C-alpha positions as CSV (number, residue, x, y, z in Angstrom):
1,X,0.0,0.0,0.0
2,X,1.3,3.4,-0.9
3,X,0.6,6.6,1.1
4,X,1.1,10.1,-0.1
5,X,-0.3,13.4,1.4
6,X,0.6,16.9,0.6
7,X,-0.3,20.1,-1.2
8,X,-0.2,21.4,-4.7
9,X,-1.4,24.4,-6.8
10,X,-4.2,24.5,-9.3
11,X,-3.0,23.1,-12.6
12,X,0.2,21.6,-11.3
13,X,0.2,17.8,-11.9
14,X,2.4,16.9,-8.9
15,X,2.6,17.3,-5.1
16,X,4.7,20.4,-4.3
17,X,4.9,19.9,-0.5
18,X,4.3,16.5,0.9
19,X,5.2,13.3,2.7
20,X,5.1,9.6,2.0
21,X,5.5,8.6,5.7
22,X,9.2,7.8,5.1
23,X,10.3,10.9,3.3
24,X,9.1,14.5,3.2
25,X,9.9,17.5,0.9
26,X,9.0,21.1,0.6
27,X,9.8,24.4,-1.2
28,X,11.4,27.6,-0.2
29,X,10.7,31.2,-1.1
30,X,13.9,32.6,-2.7
31,X,12.3,36.1,-3.1
32,X,12.3,37.2,0.6
33,X,15.4,38.6,2.3
34,X,15.9,36.6,5.4
35,X,19.6,37.1,6.0
36,X,21.9,39.8,7.3
37,X,25.6,40.2,6.8
38,X,27.9,41.4,9.6
39,X,31.6,42.3,9.4
40,X,33.4,41.3,12.6
41,X,36.8,42.6,13.7
42,X,38.8,40.2,15.9
43,X,42.1,40.7,17.7
44,X,45.2,38.9,16.4
45,X,44.8,35.9,18.7
46,X,41.1,35.5,17.9
47,X,40.0,35.8,21.6
48,X,38.2,39.2,21.5
49,X,36.0,41.1,19.0
50,X,35.4,44.8,18.6
51,X,32.0,46.2,19.6
52,X,31.2,49.9,20.0
53,X,34.9,50.8,20.0
54,X,35.7,48.3,22.8
55,X,37.2,44.8,22.8
56,X,34.8,42.2,24.2
57,X,35.9,38.6,25.1
58,X,34.6,35.8,23.0
59,X,32.6,33.2,24.8
60,X,32.3,29.6,23.6
61,X,29.0,27.7,24.1
62,X,28.7,24.0,23.2
63,X,25.3,22.6,22.4
64,X,25.0,18.8,22.3
65,X,22.3,17.4,20.1
66,X,21.5,13.8,20.9
67,X,20.4,11.6,18.0
68,X,18.3,8.5,18.5
69,X,20.5,5.5,17.8
70,X,23.6,7.7,17.5
71,X,27.0,7.2,19.1
72,X,27.5,8.8,22.5
């Protein structure tokens, strides 16, 4: 038995956004501007960055993402 659910547009003979239960797919909107660019200034050792004319210390944060069935 095959299962497919999703959405399309009038006149389009295929599913644009959907799932089969084992895979899913979608579309993106390339027209909108959803990113910003920043130019950062770092010291020679890469331990501080410049903000409002002052050097600020970089902080490192580690986020662990656990994956079911993955190695620990």
